[in-house]
Backbone as CSV, one residue per row, in Angstrom:
resi,resn,N_x,N_y,N_z,CA_x,CA_y,CA_z,C_x,C_y,C_z
1,MET,5.377,62.403,1.329,5.472,61.254,2.200,6.068,61.691,3.533
2,ALA,5.983,60.803,4.535,6.546,61.129,5.848,8.067,61.067,5.798
3,GLY,8.709,62.046,6.444,10.170,62.098,6.436,10.811,60.883,7.095
4,HIS,10.187,60.360,8.157,10.812,59.250,8.881,10.851,57.968,8.054
5,CYS,10.045,57.895,6.993,10.012,56.680,6.173,11.296,56.487,5.364
6,ILE,12.016,57.559,5.119,13.253,57.435,4.341,14.482,57.726,5.191
7,GLN,14.307,57.755,6.499,15.428,58.008,7.405,16.147,56.707,7.715
8,GLU,17.460,56.700,7.559,18.262,55.527,7.901,18.789,55.628,9.328
9,SER,19.253,56.790,9.679,19.741,57.059,11.034,19.635,58.555,11.255
10,LYS,20.010,59.014,12.452,19.916,60.436,12.759,20.686,61.261,11.728
11,GLY,19.965,62.128,11.021,20.590,63.008,10.046,20.959,62.345,8.739
12,SER,20.605,61.071,8.564,20.961,60.341,7.348,19.696,59.793,6.706
13,PHE,19.592,59.956,5.387,18.398,59.528,4.684,18.765,58.644,3.498
14,ILE,17.820,57.806,3.092,18.015,56.968,1.914,18.233,57.868,0.699
15,LEU,19.180,57.526,-0.140,19.495,58.341,-1.303,18.507,58.082,-2.437
16,ALA,18.370,59.052,-3.310,17.382,58.965,-4.390,17.586,57.730,-5.258
17,HIS,18.839,57.422,-5.592,19.080,56.299,-6.502,18.824,54.932,-5.853
18,GLU,18.590,54.921,-4.547,18.290,53.673,-3.848,16.790,53.389,-3.762
19,LEU,15.982,54.285,-4.305,14.526,54.173,-4.194,13.881,53.859,-5.532
20,ILE,12.870,53.012,-5.496,11.993,52.760,-6.640,10.557,52.850,-6.144
21,LEU,9.722,53.583,-6.844,8.334,53.778,-6.446,7.404,52.963,-7.338
22,PHE,6.372,52.389,-6.699,5.369,51.606,-7.421,4.027,52.326,-7.312
23,PHE,3.371,52.539,-8.446,2.083,53.215,-8.467,1.009,52.261,-8.990
24,GLY,-0.116,52.213,-8.275,-1.205,51.336,-8.678,-1.106,49.937,-8.114
25,LYS,-0.141,49.691,-7.240,0.051,48.353,-6.678,-0.950,48.128,-5.542
26,THR,-1.681,47.027,-5.600,-2.643,46.688,-4.554,-2.356,45.338,-3.902
27,LYS,-1.527,44.513,-4.556,-1.172,43.201,-4.016,0.322,43.188,-3.712
28,LEU,0.657,42.932,-2.472,2.041,43.066,-2.026,2.947,42.001,-2.630
29,SER,2.435,40.779,-2.797,3.292,39.648,-3.172,3.253,39.298,-4.652
30,SER,2.547,40.072,-5.470,2.468,39.726,-6.887,2.504,40.975,-7.753
31,TRP,2.832,40.764,-9.029,2.895,41.861,-9.978,1.555,42.010,-10.681
32,GLU,1.183,43.259,-10.968,-0.044,43.540,-11.707,0.307,44.374,-12.924
33,ASP,-0.351,44.082,-14.050,0.014,44.700,-15.324,-0.107,46.213,-15.323
34,HIS,-1.008,46.739,-14.498,-1.238,48.186,-14.516,-0.243,48.965,-13.655
35,ILE,0.642,48.283,-12.949,1.598,48.954,-12.059,2.586,49.794,-12.865
36,GLN,2.852,50.983,-12.370,3.885,51.838,-12.952,5.029,51.980,-11.958
37,THR,6.248,51.916,-12.449,7.424,52.101,-11.590,8.154,53.372,-12.013
38,ARG,8.717,54.033,-11.027,9.480,55.243,-11.300,10.711,55.289,-10.397
39,GLU,11.815,55.711,-10.989,12.997,55.996,-10.190,12.840,57.394,-9.590
40,VAL,13.576,57.645,-8.531,13.500,58.935,-7.835,14.708,59.776,-8.221
41,SER,14.450,61.013,-8.613,15.549,61.897,-9.004,16.016,62.783,-7.859
42,GLN,15.108,63.038,-6.883,15.462,63.927,-5.773,14.678,63.560,-4.523
43,VAL,15.347,63.598,-3.374,14.705,63.418,-2.074,14.838,64.729,-1.315
44,LEU,13.720,65.326,-0.968,13.720,66.636,-0.312,12.991,66.523,1.022
45,VAL,13.752,66.493,2.105,13.200,66.370,3.451,12.997,67.763,4.035
46,HIS,11.887,67.948,4.736,11.635,69.264,5.335,12.827,69.662,6.218
47,PRO,13.335,70.882,6.074,14.539,71.300,6.797,14.401,71.281,8.321
48,GLN,13.178,71.306,8.837,12.979,71.300,10.289,12.572,69.920,10.817
49,PHE,12.684,68.902,9.981,12.343,67.552,10.438,13.246,67.140,11.596
50,ASP,12.634,66.608,12.642,13.385,66.140,13.812,13.052,64.666,14.046
51,HIS,14.071,63.814,14.066,13.837,62.369,14.148,13.303,61.940,15.506
52,PHE,13.538,62.758,16.538,13.110,62.381,17.884,11.659,62.783,18.137
53,SER,11.332,64.044,17.888,9.983,64.536,18.146,9.053,64.356,16.951
54,LEU,9.638,63.986,15.790,8.893,63.853,14.538,8.246,65.170,14.107
55,THR,8.846,66.278,14.530,8.411,67.592,14.070,8.658,67.715,12.571
56,SER,7.708,68.313,11.845,7.836,68.518,10.394,8.177,67.207,9.683
57,ASP,7.414,66.177,9.987,7.664,64.825,9.461,7.136,64.726,8.036
58,LEU,7.920,65.282,7.119,7.450,65.429,5.751,8.623,65.418,4.781
59,ALA,8.436,64.768,3.647,9.443,64.760,2.588,8.747,64.716,1.239
60,ILE,9.422,65.222,0.225,8.907,65.192,-1.139,9.882,64.408,-2.008
61,LEU,9.352,63.489,-2.787,10.166,62.732,-3.736,9.828,63.198,-5.142
62,LYS,10.835,63.572,-5.896,10.625,63.953,-7.291,10.983,62.759,-8.174
63,PHE,10.142,62.490,-9.193,10.313,61.314,-10.029,11.221,61.613,-11.217
64,SER,11.725,60.529,-11.800,12.574,60.658,-12.980,11.768,61.068,-14.214
65,LYS,10.477,60.675,-14.256,9.587,61.081,-15.338,8.157,61.087,-14.806
66,PRO,7.253,61.811,-15.458,5.881,61.947,-14.945,5.134,60.620,-14.863
67,ILE,4.122,60.588,-13.998,3.230,59.442,-13.875,2.135,59.550,-14.935
68,GLU,1.716,58.417,-15.459,0.595,58.388,-16.396,-0.676,58.082,-15.604
69,PHE,-1.594,59.026,-15.568,-2.835,58.844,-14.816,-3.758,57.866,-15.538
70,SER,-4.464,57.074,-14.732,-5.342,56.040,-15.283,-6.450,55.768,-14.273
71,ALA,-7.235,54.726,-14.530,-8.283,54.330,-13.589,-7.695,53.838,-12.278
72,ARG,-6.441,53.412,-12.305,-5.767,52.872,-11.116,-4.827,53.868,-10.451
73,VAL,-4.386,54.849,-11.183,-3.417,55.829,-10.677,-3.963,57.223,-10.941
74,ALA,-4.214,57.965,-9.868,-4.806,59.295,-10.019,-4.204,60.249,-8.994
75,PRO,-4.178,61.551,-9.294,-3.653,62.535,-8.327,-4.667,62.791,-7.225
76,ILE,-4.211,63.390,-6.151,-5.103,63.801,-5.079,-4.792,65.246,-4.721
77,CYS,-5.806,65.981,-4.330,-5.630,67.399,-4.003,-5.041,67.553,-2.604
78,LEU,-4.213,68.581,-2.433,-3.741,68.926,-1.097,-4.863,69.644,-0.355
79,TRP,-4.904,69.471,0.945,-6.001,70.000,1.748,-6.045,71.529,1.686
80,THR,-7.180,72.064,1.246,-7.369,73.511,1.193,-8.738,73.966,1.682
81,PRO,-9.749,73.085,1.829,-11.086,73.575,2.182,-11.100,74.393,3.462
82,ALA,-11.844,75.503,3.420,-11.987,76.319,4.627,-12.875,75.612,5.648
83,ASP,-13.790,74.777,5.149,-14.687,74.025,6.023,-13.938,72.829,6.591
84,THR,-13.686,72.850,7.888,-12.927,71.761,8.527,-13.836,70.794,9.272
85,SER,-15.127,70.826,8.953,-16.065,69.958,9.668,-15.928,68.494,9.262
86,ALA,-15.367,68.230,8.074,-15.157,66.849,7.634,-13.991,66.265,8.428
87,ARG,-14.283,65.330,9.321,-13.265,64.839,10.233,-13.047,63.327,10.166
88,VAL,-13.820,62.647,9.335,-13.648,61.206,9.187,-13.029,60.921,7.825
89,GLY,-11.975,60.126,7.822,-11.288,59.827,6.578,-10.747,58.407,6.564
90,MET,-9.902,58.141,5.591,-9.415,56.788,5.369,-7.897,56.775,5.199
91,VAL,-7.268,55.783,5.817,-5.840,55.523,5.644,-5.717,54.164,4.975
92,VAL,-4.887,54.068,3.945,-4.728,52.814,3.216,-3.273,52.367,3.307
93,GLY,-3.060,51.089,3.616,-1.688,50.602,3.717,-1.621,49.095,3.876
94,TRP,-0.400,48.610,4.062,-0.149,47.189,4.278,0.256,46.932,5.726
95,GLY,-0.314,47.695,6.619,-0.005,47.503,8.034,-0.533,46.175,8.546
96,LEU,-0.009,45.752,9.694,-0.436,44.494,10.292,-1.931,44.493,10.556
97,ASN,-2.537,43.336,10.404,-3.942,43.171,10.774,-4.035,43.293,12.289
98,PRO,-4.751,44.286,12.811,-4.774,44.497,14.261,-5.414,43.351,15.038
99,LYS,-6.152,42.469,14.348,-6.767,41.342,15.043,-5.787,40.193,15.233
100,THR,-4.958,39.945,14.222,-3.956,38.876,14.344,-2.600,39.440,14.742
101,GLN,-2.252,40.626,14.181,-1.022,41.374,14.488,0.255,40.583,14.235
102,ASN,0.153,39.534,13.465,1.379,38.821,13.103,1.404,38.493,11.620
103,LEU,0.409,38.973,10.876,0.337,38.708,9.457,0.270,40.017,8.687
104,VAL,1.215,40.208,7.755,1.167,41.371,6.879,0.191,41.040,5.758
105,PRO,-0.839,41.837,5.544,-1.839,41.513,4.524,-1.258,41.585,3.118
106,ASN,-1.754,40.757,2.239,-1.319,40.786,0.853,-2.026,41.886,0.078
107,LEU,-3.278,42.153,0.429,-4.058,43.178,-0.242,-3.989,44.506,0.502
108,LEU,-3.914,45.575,-0.243,-3.937,46.918,0.338,-5.210,47.068,1.171
109,ARG,-5.072,47.536,2.409,-6.179,47.506,3.363,-6.519,48.914,3.846
110,PRO,-7.824,49.281,3.797,-8.240,50.596,4.299,-8.556,50.551,5.788
111,ALA,-8.344,51.662,6.459,-8.729,51.826,7.861,-9.426,53.176,7.999
112,ILE,-10.561,53.196,8.671,-11.328,54.430,8.851,-10.930,55.078,10.174
113,VAL,-10.575,56.362,10.125,-10.171,57.084,11.329,-10.928,58.401,11.432
114,GLN,-10.971,58.919,12.643,-11.633,60.202,12.897,-10.675,61.150,13.595
115,LEU,-10.572,62.362,13.080,-9.751,63.373,13.733,-10.397,63.769,15.054
116,ILE,-9.567,63.987,16.072,-10.073,64.361,17.392,-9.393,65.644,17.860
117,PRO,-10.018,66.371,18.786,-9.409,67.609,19.303,-8.079,67.348,20.002
118,TRP,-7.195,68.340,19.923,-5.877,68.238,20.554,-6.007,67.960,22.051
119,GLU,-7.011,68.552,22.689,-7.185,68.383,24.136,-7.389,66.917,24.516
120,LEU,-8.087,66.175,23.665,-8.291,64.750,23.932,-7.009,63.962,23.679
121,CYS,-6.284,64.374,22.674,-5.056,63.659,22.309,-4.020,63.703,23.431
122,VAL,-3.815,64.867,24.010,-2.749,65.020,25.004,-3.140,64.506,26.385
123,GLN,-4.340,63.969,26.526,-4.658,63.290,27.778,-3.774,62.054,27.949
124,ASP,-3.318,61.532,26.823,-2.304,60.482,26.832,-0.957,61.186,26.991
125,ARG,-0.298,61.021,28.127,0.903,61.804,28.448,2.001,61.641,27.407
126,GLU,2.135,60.454,26.806,3.164,60.255,25.789,2.916,61.137,24.578
127,MET,1.641,61.427,24.308,1.294,62.234,23.152,1.716,63.687,23.315
128,PHE,1.777,64.157,24.541,2.057,65.567,24.796,3.372,66.002,24.155
129,TYR,4.344,65.122,24.135,5.682,65.493,23.665,5.857,65.366,22.151
130,ILE,4.875,64.786,21.461,5.027,64.600,20.017,3.899,65.265,19.235
131,THR,3.142,66.121,19.906,2.134,66.909,19.210,2.587,68.360,19.161
132,SER,2.179,69.045,18.112,2.585,70.441,17.923,1.567,71.114,17.018
133,ALA,1.875,72.354,16.644,0.986,73.090,15.745,0.944,72.453,14.366
134,GLY,1.912,71.603,14.075,1.976,70.966,12.760,1.440,69.546,12.740
135,THR,0.738,69.140,13.801,0.227,67.771,13.854,-1.280,67.735,14.088
136,LEU,-1.845,66.586,13.784,-3.243,66.284,14.090,-3.277,64.948,14.825
137,CYS,-4.393,64.669,15.484,-4.560,63.384,16.149,-5.838,62.727,15.640
138,ALA,-5.811,61.401,15.594,-6.978,60.655,15.130,-7.092,59.357,15.901
139,ILE,-8.293,58.787,15.863,-8.529,57.487,16.483,-9.209,56.578,15.474
140,SER,-9.058,55.276,15.685,-9.681,54.290,14.808,-11.199,54.307,14.994
141,VAL,-11.919,54.260,13.890,-13.376,54.233,13.934,-13.901,52.803,13.836
142,ASP,-13.272,51.997,12.967,-13.789,50.656,12.697,-12.917,49.541,13.265
143,GLY,-11.926,49.911,14.108,-11.103,48.894,14.746,-10.119,48.210,13.832
144,THR,-9.747,48.865,12.707,-8.841,48.228,11.751,-7.457,48.867,11.682
145,GLY,-7.235,49.951,12.378,-5.916,50.568,12.301,-6.022,52.082,12.327
146,PRO,-4.947,52.779,11.980,-3.683,52.307,11.427,-2.884,51.454,12.420
147,CYS,-2.063,50.556,11.849,-1.284,49.635,12.662,0.164,49.649,12.197
148,ASN,0.992,48.800,12.792,2.396,48.701,12.398,2.498,48.472,10.891
149,GLY,3.244,49.317,10.209,3.379,49.201,8.759,2.577,50.231,7.993
150,ASP,1.641,50.900,8.653,0.838,51.946,8.000,1.455,53.323,8.172
151,SER,2.503,53.430,8.958,3.127,54.716,9.204,3.607,55.320,7.890
152,GLY,3.345,56.605,7.710,3.720,57.288,6.476,2.599,57.358,5.461
153,ALA,1.551,56.575,5.678,0.420,56.582,4.739,-0.366,57.881,4.854
154,GLY,-1.088,58.222,3.802,-1.881,59.433,3.797,-3.261,59.226,4.396
155,LEU,-3.737,60.246,5.105,-5.127,60.288,5.543,-5.881,61.096,4.501
156,VAL,-6.822,60.457,3.812,-7.583,61.137,2.766,-9.012,61.346,3.248
157,ILE,-9.550,62.514,2.938,-10.903,62.881,3.379,-11.687,63.384,2.183
158,LEU,-12.926,62.944,2.082,-13.821,63.412,1.023,-14.532,64.674,1.488
159,ASP,-14.328,65.769,0.764,-15.021,67.018,1.068,-16.437,66.929,0.507
160,PRO,-17.448,66.917,1.369,-18.824,66.732,0.886,-19.328,67.896,0.045
161,ASN,-18.731,69.059,0.194,-19.198,70.230,-0.555,-18.781,70.179,-2.022
162,SER,-17.582,69.650,-2.280,-17.082,69.606,-3.659,-17.004,68.193,-4.214
163,ASN,-17.273,67.170,-3.360,-17.155,65.762,-3.741,-15.744,65.459,-4.254
164,THR,-14.749,66.071,-3.595,-13.348,65.915,-3.982,-12.569,65.276,-2.841
165,TRP,-11.672,64.350,-3.199,-10.811,63.729,-2.187,-9.581,64.597,-1.964
166,TYR,-9.247,64.776,-0.684,-8.093,65.589,-0.313,-7.130,64.796,0.565
167,LEU,-5.834,65.082,0.393,-4.826,64.564,1.313,-4.796,65.491,2.517
168,ARG,-5.286,65.010,3.643,-5.413,65.837,4.843,-4.172,65.785,5.714
169,ALA,-3.546,64.602,5.807,-2.422,64.429,6.725,-1.649,63.163,6.364
170,LEU,-0.501,62.974,7.031,0.308,61.771,6.874,0.483,61.118,8.239
171,VAL,0.336,59.793,8.278,0.503,59.079,9.546,1.961,59.180,9.979
172,SER,2.172,59.759,11.142,3.526,59.950,11.661,3.877,58.896,12.708
173,LEU,2.929,58.624,13.607,3.215,57.680,14.685,1.940,57.037,15.193
174,ALA,1.918,55.713,15.208,0.833,54.957,15.835,1.354,54.438,17.173
175,MET,0.632,54.712,18.238,1.078,54.302,19.564,0.969,52.780,19.711
176,VAL,1.859,52.230,20.533,1.924,50.777,20.683,1.593,50.355,22.107
177,ASP,1.178,49.120,22.225,0.965,48.507,23.525,2.335,48.170,24.100
178,ASN,2.629,48.625,25.302,3.956,48.427,25.880,4.291,46.956,26.127
179,ASN,3.272,46.132,26.255,3.512,44.711,26.510,3.753,43.929,25.225
180,THR,2.956,44.202,24.195,3.058,43.426,22.952,3.914,44.110,21.896
181,GLN,4.153,45.426,22.069,4.869,46.231,21.078,4.159,46.232,19.731
182,ARG,2.856,46.047,19.775,2.025,46.138,18.587,1.099,47.340,18.724
183,CYS,0.455,47.708,17.633,-0.392,48.904,17.656,-1.518,48.762,18.675
184,ASP,-1.789,49.857,19.360,-2.848,49.914,20.361,-3.961,50.807,19.811
185,LEU,-5.038,50.176,19.333,-6.105,50.933,18.674,-6.966,51.711,19.649
186,ASN,-6.688,51.575,20.938,-7.402,52.364,21.934,-6.728,53.715,22.165
187,ARG,-5.587,53.919,21.510,-4.853,55.164,21.673,-4.829,55.937,20.357
188,SER,-4.484,57.196,20.452,-4.520,58.068,19.281,-3.355,57.810,18.341
189,VAL,-3.541,58.243,17.113,-2.491,58.242,16.091,-2.112,59.696,15.827
190,VAL,-0.815,59.976,15.738,-0.343,61.337,15.450,-0.053,61.453,13.961
191,LEU,-0.532,62.537,13.350,-0.362,62.748,11.920,0.248,64.114,11.636
192,THR,0.968,64.207,10.540,1.492,65.492,10.074,0.390,66.221,9.320
193,ASN,0.097,67.439,9.748,-0.991,68.243,9.187,-0.519,68.922,7.896
194,ILE,-0.995,68.409,6.755,-0.541,68.903,5.459,-0.785,70.404,5.288
195,SER,-1.902,70.898,5.799,-2.245,72.305,5.582,-1.235,73.257,6.204
196,LYS,-0.498,72.806,7.198,0.502,73.660,7.854,1.789,73.781,7.034
197,PHE,1.903,72.985,5.991,3.150,72.965,5.215,2.916,73.318,3.747
198,GLN,1.788,73.967,3.466,1.438,74.278,2.085,2.496,75.144,1.402
199,ILE,2.987,76.153,2.099,3.967,77.065,1.481,5.239,76.311,1.124
200,TRP,5.751,75.484,2.057,6.973,74.725,1.775,6.756,73.754,0.632
201,ILE,5.618,73.099,0.586,5.329,72.145,-0.473,5.317,72.847,-1.834
202,GLN,4.612,73.963,-1.929,4.510,74.677,-3.198,5.868,75.212,-3.645
203,GLU,6.635,75.773,-2.713,7.959,76.296,-3.065,8.892,75.184,-3.514
204,THR,8.817,74.033,-2.829,9.683,72.909,-3.169,9.343,72.319,-4.535
205,LEU,8.067,72.255,-4.841,7.639,71.686,-6.123,7.968,72.589,-7.307
206,THR,7.998,73.891,-7.064,8.235,74.826,-8.170,9.707,75.138,-8.370
207,ASN,10.562,74.839,-7.399,11.998,75.138,-7.535,12.711,74.035,-8.320
């Protein structure tokens, strides 16, 4: 998950015992029988995470006990394909509806985004200071987001060669309209590039 999602203040993070995770939840305001809950045993934030620049915006949560996989709850592969031509993916979350921007949806909502070259991203001067070798940029394809509340969600991409879904990146920052302070879908979204942190992820999971 994104490191900023569990940050309380500069250098301070939510403690493991204060977190409960829900798996398989699709309706925000109601309980579903297939939902699994897990307590968190460990919160591991990337050691180079910076709250200002959002550098290394990544954290790993270890559960108190394993998840039971089902039709509603399934694992996803970390991005490894050498073929990087697949650039359109999906972000799922409970972010604000960009058309109304004042209603949090009850149902989990998908948004289609496309990765764009770094050169296009930094044409927006604000983006220049929050992009790095560890980030990617994307834009909305279908006008649905990501929006306020989707930050931290995963960008998943289907690899057409293997027909496998991969976690490509994590939403780090969605730019806002300076007048409304709501998401501006005409501007890029900055994401944490999972492939740049493979070694840290593997070492953290095995220790």
